[in-house]
KOLSEVEX-978810 format. One record per residue (C-alpha): residue in one letter; x, y, z. Coordinates in pm, whole numbers, plus 32768, in hexadecimal, padded with zeros to 4 digits. Example, Ala and Ser with C-alpha at 12.3 -4.5 7.8 and 13.67 -1.06 7.14 Angstrom:
2
A84CE7E3E830C
S85577F9682CA
//
This chain:
668
X761082F67831
X766382E279A2
X7626818B7A3C
X757481687B8E
X766381507CB5
X76127FE17CF9
X76A77F937BA1
X77FC80287C00
X79267F607C82
X7A5F800A7D0D
X7B607EF57D1F
X7CD77EC87D36
X7DB77DB27CBA
X7ECA7D747DB6
X7FCD7C677DFF
X81397C0A7E28
X822B7C797D16
X821C7B9A7BE0
X80D17AF27C3E
X80457B707AF2
X7F7B7CA47B5B
X7FC07D797A2A
X7F967C50793D
X7E447C0179DB
X7DDC7D6F79C1
X7E407D747852
X7D5F7C457814
X7C3D7CEB78CC
X7C627E2477F2
X7C747D4F76B6
X7B407C7D7704
X7A727DA97776
X7AC17E507628
X7B8F7F6C76BC
X7CB77F1875DA
X7CDA7E64748E
X7E107D9474CA
X7EB27CF475F8
X7FED7D977681
X81117CD77717
X81DE7D32784B
X83127C8777B4
X82F17D4B766D
X82A87E947724
X815C7EC4766D
X806E7EBC7796
X7F637FC677B8
X7F757FEB7933
X80F37FF77952
X81148142789B
X824A81DC793C
X839881A17889
X8429811779CD
X830A801C79EC
X83407F98788F
X84B97F8678C3
X84A47EC97A10
X83707DFA79B1
X82C37E587AF8
X81A87F417B5B
X821980757C1C
X80E881577C2F
X7F7E80F77C5F
X7EEC81267B04
X7D7581647AF6
X7C86810D79DD
X7B1480DF7997
X7A777FBF78D6
X79197F2D78A6
X78957DC978CE
X77307D4678C5
X76967E9C7902
X77867EEF7A1E
X78927FFF7A31
X79D77F7E7AC8
X7ADB80767B46
X7C187FA87B50
X7D5F7FF77C01
X7E977F277BB5
X7F817F4A7CE0
X80F67EFE7D07
X816B7DBE7DB2
X82CA7E327E0A
X82FB7E867F7B
X83A27FD37F21
X8256804B7E8E
X81737FDC7FAE
X80F781457FC8
X804381207E7A
X7F887FED7EFD
X7F3980978049
X7E9A81C87FAC
X7DDD80F57EAC
X7D3D801B7FBA
X7CCC81558070
X7BE181AE7F51
X7B7E80567EC9
X7A447F917F17
X7AC67E397EB3
X7C047D8C7E3D
X7C867C687D73
X7DB17BCC7E28
X7E927B0C7D3B
X7F6A79E97DAE
X806C792C7CE4
X800F77B97CD0
X818077617D06
X81EE78637E09
X80A4786D7ECA
X808E79697FE5
X81D17A337FC1
X824B7B4E80A8
X81AC7C6E7FE6
X80687BA17FBD
X80537BA1813A
X80967D17814E
X7F8C7D638048
X7E917C7C80F4
X7EC97D278245
X7E9D7E7D81A1
X7D4E7E078114
X7CF07D7C826D
X7D377ED18307
X7C3C7F7A8220
X7B497E4D8230
X7B4D7E2B80B4
X7A877CFD802E
X7B627C257F4D
X7B627B177E43
X7CA37A4A7E22
X7D2179DF7CCB
X7E2E78D17CC9
X7EED79237B8B
X7FFC786E7AC3
X7F5577197AE0
X801076BB79A0
X816876D67A41
X823675AB7AB0
X820175777C26
X80A8761E7C2C
X7FD8759A7D4E
X7E7C76317D80
X7E2F757E7EC8
X7F8275D07F64
X7F3D77447F2C
X7DE877207FD5
X7E8F76778102
X7F8F77928112
X7E767894810E
X7DCE77E68235
X7F1377C882FC
X7FCC790B82AE
X7EAC79FD8277
X7DC7795D837F
X7CA7797E828D
X7B8B78A38209
X7BC678548097
X7A9177E77FD1
X7AF077337E8D
X79DF77757D8A
X7AB376D57C79
X7BB175BB7C68
X7CB7758E7B54
X7CB0747F7A4B
X7E1C740E7A5F
X7F4974EA7AAC
X8096754D7A10
X80B074D578A4
X7F70740B78D7
X7E9C75357943
X7D6C7533785B
X7C5E760878FB
X7B8A762D7A36
X7A5A758D7AD5
X795076897B42
X78CD76057C90
X779876E67C82
X772076727B2A
X77CE751E7B4D
X7858753979EC
X79B575237951
X7A3676577895
X7B38763B777A
X7BC5777076CC
X7BFD77967556
X7D6D77E17515
X7D30784973A9
X7C7E79917404
X7D5879F4752F
X7C6279597623
X7B3F7A3975BE
X7A59790B75B1
X7A3F77D37686
X797C76907685
X7898762477A0
X78A574A677B9
X784C739178A9
X7948734A79BE
X7A49723F7952
X79EB70EF79EA
X7B4370D27A8F
X7AFB72107B57
X798871DC7BA8
X79C371627D0D
X7ABD72767D5B
X79D0737F7CCF
X78A672F57D94
X797272F97ED4
X79EA74617E94
X788674D17E40
X780474347F84
X791674E5804F
X78BC76347FAB
X7746760C7FF5
X779475AA815D
X786576E6818E
X776477D680F7
X762E77338193
X763C781982C4
X7614794F81E5
X74B079028177
X7393785E8238
X72E677DF80FF
X742A77448081
X747176A681D5
X7314761181DC
X7338757D807E
X749374F980D3
X7417744A820D
X72E973BF8151
X73CE73488036
X730774147F39
X738D74A67DF4
X742C75FF7E29
X741476FC7D0C
X754177B07C78
X74AD79057CD6
X7487789C7E42
X75F178237E4E
X766F796A7DB3
X759E7A3A7EA5
X763079817FD2
X779579A17F4C
X775D7B177F19
X76DB7B45807F
X78037A8D8118
X79017B43803C
X78777C9C8093
X78817C418206
X79EB7BC381E4
X79787A728272
X7A2D79BC815C
X7AE17A038014
X7A80795D7EC7
X7BA978AF7E22
X7BCD78917CA9
X7CE978207BC8
X7D7A78407A6C
X7EA678A3799A
X7E877A0D7927
X7FAF79FC7838
X7F0478DB7782
X7DB479957790
X7D14788C786F
X7C2078DE7989
X7BFD7A587962
X7A8D7A6378EC
X7A0679BC7A2A
X7AE47AA77AF7
X7A3C7BDA7A59
X78E97B377A96
X794B7B037C05
X79B17C747C28
X784F7CD37BBF
X77A17BB87C7E
X785B7BB77DCA
X790D7D057E08
X784F7E307E98
X77C77F697DF5
X780F80B47EAB
X76B580937F4F
X770B7F437FEA
X78317FBA80B9
X7802808781F9
X77C981FB81BA
X790382CD81E1
X79268388832C
X79D684CF836E
X7A0185DF8472
X794B872A8449
X7A53883E847F
X7A34891285BC
X791C8839864C
X79E486EE8651
X789786418609
X78A684FA8542
X77D185078409
X777883F6830B
X776C843A8197
X7690834680D6
X76ED83017F69
X75C483C97EE6
X75B884E17DE3
X74DE85BF7EC4
X75E085B67FE0
X76E786CD7FFF
X781A868B7F24
X794285DC7FCB
X7A7685327F37
X7BCE84B57F9E
X7D0985017ED6
X7DD083BD7ECF
X7EE084067DD0
X7F8E852F7D2F
X803D85097BE0
X810586007B11
X8098862379A7
X814A86AC7875
X8019876F77FE
X7F9087FB7945
X803688597A8C
X7FBD87257B48
X7E95863B7B5A
X7DF585C67CA0
X7D4E84707CAE
X7C14847A7D87
X7B0B83897E03
X79B3842A7E1D
X78EE83B87F4D
X77B984967F3C
X771585AA7E71
X775B86177D0A
X789486CD7C93
X787487B37B64
X7983883E7A82
X79DE89A07AEF
X7959896D7C53
X7A108A0A7D7A
X7A4F890C7E90
X7AE889257FEA
X7C2B8873804A
X7BBE883981B2
X7D0F87E18252
X7DBE891281BD
X7C8589F081CB
X7CBF8A648064
X7BCD8A8C7F41
X7C2789D97DFF
X7B8589EE7CA6
X7B5588AC7BDF
X7BB189147A7B
X7B8887BB79DB
X7B0386647A3E
X7BAD853E7993
X7B5383CF7980
X7C99830F7975
X7D0781E878A5
X7E7281A6791A
X7F1882E4788D
X7E0283397795
X7CFC84317809
X7B96848077A8
X7AE485C77805
X79A285B978D2
X78B086CF7938
X785F863C7A8C
X78AE851D7B78
X77CB845A7C62
X77E283947DAA
X78BE82607D82
X798382F37C5D
X7AFF82F37C51
X7B6E841D7B80
X7C9885027B49
X7C6F86767B88
X7D3287917AE6
X7D6088EC7B7E
X7D9888937CEE
X7ED1894D7D56
X7EEF89037ECB
X7E5487A67EE3
X7F3A86847F3C
X7F0A85127F8B
X7E1884D280A9
X7D6686248091
X7BEB863C80AD
X7B2687087FAE
X79C1876E8003
X78A4885D7FC2
X790289B38055
X77C189D08123
X77CE887081B4
X793988188201
X799B86CA8296
X7AFD864382CF
X7B2584DA8260
X7C2B83F482F9
X7D73842F8246
X7E69832781C9
X7F8782C782B2
X80D282758209
X820581BE828F
X834D827082DB
X8461825E81D0
X85748160821B
X868E81B8812C
X873B82FB80C7
X882E83837FC6
X88D784D37F93
X888A85907E51
X893186CD7DD3
X890687A47C98
X8A2D878A7BA7
X8A3B89057B8B
X899D8A337C32
X88B78A617B04
X882289027B3F
X87C989517CA9
X866C89E77C78
X860688D47B82
X867487C57C77
X85B688677D97
X847488987CCF
X8485872E7C4E
X84B586A57DAE
X838887767E1C
X82B186E17D03
X831B857C7D58
X82DA85B67ECE
X817886297E78
X814584ED7DAA
X81DA83FD7EAA
X81B584408021
X82BF83378079
X83C583FF7FB7
X84598513808E
X8579860B8085
X863986BE8193
X8774878F819F
X889486FB826A
X88EE880E8362
X8A5E87A98373
X8AA887798200
X8994884B8163
X89448727807B
X87E686D08006
X878B85778091
X866C84C67FDF
X85C7839C808A
X84DF82868014
X845C81278053
X857C80607FB8
X8697804B7EBE
X85B180197D91
X84CA81347E03
X85E882317E05
X867B81A47CC3
X852E81D97C0D
X84FE83387C9B
X865F83AE7C45
X863883127AEB
X84F783DC7ABC
X85AE85197B28
X86B884E67A1E
X85E5846B78F9
X848584F47930
X84DF864579C9
X863B8675792C
X86EF86BB7A77
X886C86B87A80
X88D686337BD5
X89CE85527C89
X894A843E7D6A
X8A1383BF7E96
X8A1D82677F35
X88EB81CF7FDD
X88C782048154
X87DF8145823E
X86F282108319
X87678198846E
X86B3820285AB
X8712820D871C
X864781AD884D
X8677815789BD
X865D800D8A78
X864180848BE3
X8598818C8CBE
X866C82AC8D3B
X866684158DB1
X8730853A8D36
X876186A18DA1
X87C187CA8CCE
X882089248D51
X885A8A5D8C89
X88C08B678D88
X89988C948D2F
X89CC8DF08DB5
X8A188F1A8CD9
X8A4C90838D41
X88E690EB8CEF
X881A8FB18D32
X88268E428D8C
X87C08D0F8CBF
X87198BF88D85
X86828AAA8D16
X868089618DD9
X85C788288D5C
X85A786C18DDF
X852885BB8CE8
X84E284478CF9
X84FD836F8BC0
X846E82118B93
X844E812B8A65
X82FF810C89B3
X82797FB8893E
X82E57F5487DB
X83F3806187E9
X832681588719
X828082A88758
X82B783C08855
X81F3842F8988
X822085618A66
X818085748BC0
X8185869E8CAE
X819686108E10
X822287578E9A
X80BD87E48EBF
X813A89488EBF
X81D589289019
X8346894D8FC1
X833589D18E5D
X821A8ABE8DF6
X81278A368CED
X81978B538C09
X82E38A9E8BC3
X825E89388B94
X820F89588A1B
X836F89E389E8
X840788B98A9F
X833787C289D2
X839D886D888D
X850D886888F2
X84F786F48947
X845F86A887EF
X8575876A873E
X868586C48813
X85FC856B87BA
X865E85A6864E
X87CA857286B1
X88118438877D
X8931840B886E
X89CE82DA87C3
X89F7833F8656
X8918846E862B
X87EE83AA859E
X868B84108606
X860D837C8750
X84BD82C68756
X83F081EC8840
X842182C78974
X832F834E8A7A
X83B5848F8B15
X832785088C62
X836A86658CEC
X83A186288E60
X840187868ECA
X852F88698EF0
X853989D18F61
X85118B318EDC
X85718C958F2F
X846B8DA98F37
X85398EA38E71
X864D8DD88DC7
X85808CB68D31
X85218CC48BC0
X84AF8BE08AA7
X86108BD68A15
X86A08B6C8B67
X85A28A508B93
X85DA89E28A28
X874E89B68A69
X8711890F8BBD
X861588178B27
X870A87B88A11
X881C87758B12
X872C86B08BF5
X86C085CE8AD5
X8828858F8A6F
X888185348BD9
X8752844D8C04
X877C83978AB7
X88EE83548AF1
X889782A88C3C
X877681DF8BA1
X884D80E28AE3
X881681738985
X8813807E8862
X8820809C86E7
X86F780218616
X87147FB984AA
X86067F5D83AD
X85D97DE3838D
X85327D4E8259
X848B7C01820D
X853A7B6380E2
X84DE7A348010
X85EB79A87F2A
X859A78AE7E16
X86CA77F17D97
X871176B37CD1
X875075957DC8
X88BF75717D62
X890C76D87DD1
X884076D27F16
X896C76887FF9
X8A3277AF7F73
X890578997F8C
X88BF783280F7
X8A2E78608150
X8A2C79BB80B2
X88ED7A1A816F
X898C79AF82B8
X8ABA7A8A826B
X89C47BAD823F
X893B7B7B83A3
X87F37AE9831E
X871B7A0B83FB
X869678EC8329
X853978898398
X84D977838294
X855876C88162
X846676198076
X84BF75207F68
X83E5755D7E35
X846E74577D46
X858075007C79
X858E76387D53
X85B776877EC3
X84FF77A97F69
X85B97847808E
X84FB7930817B
X85C07A108269
X85D27B628316
X86F87C4282BC
X87787D9F830C
X87287E9181F3
X88927F0481E4
X88FE7DA28187
X881C7D978054
X88C67EAA7F88
X892F7E207E34
X88B27CC67E9E
X880A7C9B7D4A
X895F7C9B7C9B
X8A017BB57D9E
X88E07ABB7D91
X88EA7AAC7C16
X8A5F7A627C13
X8A3579527D1E
X891978A57C64
X898878E37AF9
X886B79DB7ACB
X875A78E87B39
X8721795C7CA1
X861C7A627CFE
X85B27B067E43
X84947BD97EC8
X847E7CB08002
//
């Protein structure tokens, strides 16, 4: 039976690497009855990490989707990666989610990728609950993490629980809404817990925290504010209603805590997902552009509205050609229906509709607004495409992905392996928009690019083991870029005389740096006076092509505004080819005079090392041109934060392990 839309929750679990996302997801699936035993990341038995590479590395690479049920609600759950190389998976998940659970490690607090994930959620205005995990670890500090959230994320945390103890002495949590202590039963894997009175030693602290919570939420509800000012008793339902209002408005973020590995604190987290995160009806209706009219149109999440959906992920499958993950925003989708891919203006037939549980699939006859499903039979649909009813098309905002930062050459071992390599690369590019391939014009080599060393390692590993490709992989190369640091003018002439006809093109360009050193702009200030408008598109196109090869080392140029100032033309001898050559020469002349500089990708790095090795690690970072911004002493370990050139991080994992006797770790 299909549940009403207000009983649906589309949520993601996102955080820094190793904050315990997959472990927490496994507990949620276990307690909601979706699986019969708990999987372990360390043992490689988790439900959501289903790829061989995920189980081998102990990290989540793709955003696995699943559906579970709790207290009469249907929860569509997406477990996202925390590693910076797989940011694209988080980005596309947030685009289609209504709410999120942000996990923080009670020891590490707000780490670099936690910040990135939080900013991504801010960009899509996704309401969030924060869960401070690993309270049972040595060095866990609940209140320090809350302070870090306030300072680094410039957000308003709202603790609705406080821990009873920490580290080895972590026993349970105090619920500040019910004002009760919760203790979990370790004999049944935390399936049951006891609700007790608050320990006398913590009564004052709990009262103070409860008062602070009520004070923060009082502005959300007039009745609650009145009762608070009159010192009257405030009901649990009224408190929950006010917390829900503030969470949906992103005014504050409820904070909870626990230790997922020890099965502590997960039940209240699932309750909070249902109580405080929005249904598809409680987020603003999706907006899109009606093709040809450019009119903005809203699509409400109602079954009687025209069908519209966004494809947010493409995955290859052993049994079918490919499956496309979609979020339905409006209307009903039926098996066998023909839909329109609006961006590509192509009709596609939906052969099967699947409800997904990690890599297990269940057939459905139809899907409804708010559903996240996988579709089979779509041949031309890729990530970010809009699917709609043929009669009522609307183009939804697509998903914007970052540029790749690292490249490697790959070649088939023999001529017979060539077509298999090319088709595999094509499949992986469809799955992952941050993975690209181009042919090097000079060497003829295939150059594949991605978001980092681990990203390319995983993808090449999949080529070899999943697709059976025989290929050789070269050394890693950083995706450098070139730009300019000054304003200058350049002139290019392409004037020749042959026996039959002349060739004449003459172009004057001005180049100037753009803010942030990104992007490209072209302005025609010639106004058709010196060069006819007919040739301006040709000049712009030639400039764009010429910018692919910089003047310093041949890297692409970015962050430049190019203005066509003028030039001259000949009535009979001028042609598009002549102006193309002249524009290329003018750009080269202008850029060389504009103090060109080389840009390289710079990463934020956080290194955790035992105190006794900190000096050696800092010295090594300095030798790698890193800029150290902060060092924190956390008892037995030191946390070093720095910025470092991507090229200096190759094979850093091995070097760090040898420096710290295998005990040092880092994240970027």
